[in-house]
C-alpha positions in Angstrom: 20.4 -40.4 131.6 17.6 -42.5 130.3 18.4 -46.0 129.0 17.4 -47.1 125.5 14.9 -49.7 126.8 13.2 -47.0 128.9 12.9 -44.7 125.9 11.5 -47.5 123.8 8.9 -48.3 126.5 8.0 -44.6 126.7 7.6 -44.4 122.9 5.4 -47.5 122.9 3.3 -46.2 125.7 2.8 -42.8 123.9 1.8 -44.6 120.7 -0.5 -47.1 122.3 -3.6 -45.1 121.5 -2.6 -44.7 117.9 -1.7 -48.4 117.4 -4.8 -49.7 119.0 -6.8 -47.9 116.3 -4.6 -49.5 113.6 -4.3 -53.0 115.0 -7.9 -54.0 115.2 -9.7 -56.2 112.8 -8.3 -54.5 109.7 -4.8 -55.4 110.6 -5.9 -58.9 111.5 -7.6 -59.2 108.2 -4.6 -57.9 106.2 -2.3 -60.3 108.1 -4.7 -63.2 107.4 -4.8 -62.2 103.7 -1.0 -62.1 103.5 -0.9 -65.6 105.1 -3.4 -67.0 102.6 -6.2 -67.4 105.1 -8.8 -65.7 103.0 -12.0 -66.6 104.7 -10.6 -65.4 108.0 -9.3 -62.3 106.3 -12.8 -61.5 104.9 -14.4 -62.1 108.3 -12.0 -59.8 110.1 -12.3 -57.1 107.4 -16.1 -57.2 107.5 -16.0 -57.0 111.3 -13.8 -53.9 111.0 -16.2 -52.3 108.6 -19.2 -53.0 110.9 -17.3 -51.4 113.8 -16.1 -48.3 111.9 -18.9 -47.8 109.3 -18.4 -45.3 106.4 -15.0 -44.3 107.7 -13.4 -47.5 106.4 -15.2 -47.4 103.1 -13.2 -44.3 102.2 -9.9 -45.8 103.3 -7.9 -46.9 100.2 -5.9 -49.6 102.1 -9.0 -51.1 103.6 -10.8 -51.1 100.2 -7.7 -52.6 98.6 -7.4 -55.5 100.9 -11.2 -56.1 101.0 -11.0 -56.3 97.1 -7.9 -58.5 97.1 -9.6 -60.9 99.6 -12.8 -61.0 97.6 -10.7 -61.8 94.5 -8.8 -64.5 96.3 -12.1 -66.1 97.3 -13.4 -66.0 93.7 -15.9 -63.2 94.2 -15.0 -61.2 91.1 -18.0 -58.8 91.2 -17.3 -57.9 94.8 -13.6 -57.6 94.1 -14.3 -55.2 91.2 -16.5 -53.1 93.5 -13.9 -52.8 96.2 -11.0 -52.2 93.9 -13.0 -49.5 92.2 -13.4 -47.8 95.6 -9.7 -48.1 96.0 -9.1 -46.4 92.7 -11.6 -43.6 93.6 -9.7 -43.1 96.9 -6.4 -42.9 95.0 -7.9 -40.3 92.7 -8.6 -38.1 95.7 -5.3 -38.9 97.5 -2.5 -40.3 95.2 -0.3 -41.1 98.2 -3.0 -43.2 99.9 -1.1 -46.4 99.1 2.5 -47.3 99.1 4.4 -48.7 96.1 3.8 -52.3 97.3 0.1 -51.9 97.6 -0.1 -50.1 94.3 1.5 -53.1 92.7 -1.1 -55.4 94.3 -3.8 -53.2 93.0 -2.4 -53.3 89.4 -2.1 -57.1 89.6 -5.6 -57.4 90.8 -6.9 -55.3 87.9 -5.0 -57.5 85.5 -6.5 -60.6 87.1 -10.0 -59.2 86.8 -9.3 -58.3 83.2 -8.9 -62.1 82.5 -12.3 -62.8 84.0 -14.8 -60.6 82.1 -17.7 -63.0 82.3 -17.6 -63.0 86.1 -18.0 -59.2 86.2 -21.6 -59.3 84.9 
């Protein structure tokens, strides 16, 4: 009989390849965003984008956090661009974001609506 710790270790080993793809700069950037370290978040997200290319531009969650980070740094035009990409991704795949991230997207749009002069 296999012990629970051994099963856990086997599952972690089997998932290592998957998680390494998900825990790169994007995860670091999202974590930094959630901790309020916006310049660090932007740097990590940009690094992820450079390493992955067009693949991340079509990722709704990446685009969301890139837009949220730009907004937090006061870059309203860039935030608008990335949040628009997020919206386009959602139009193609309505399940691309969970409820929590959809709420963040809605809040970001409301914030941008309060800053129309910065969008020019």
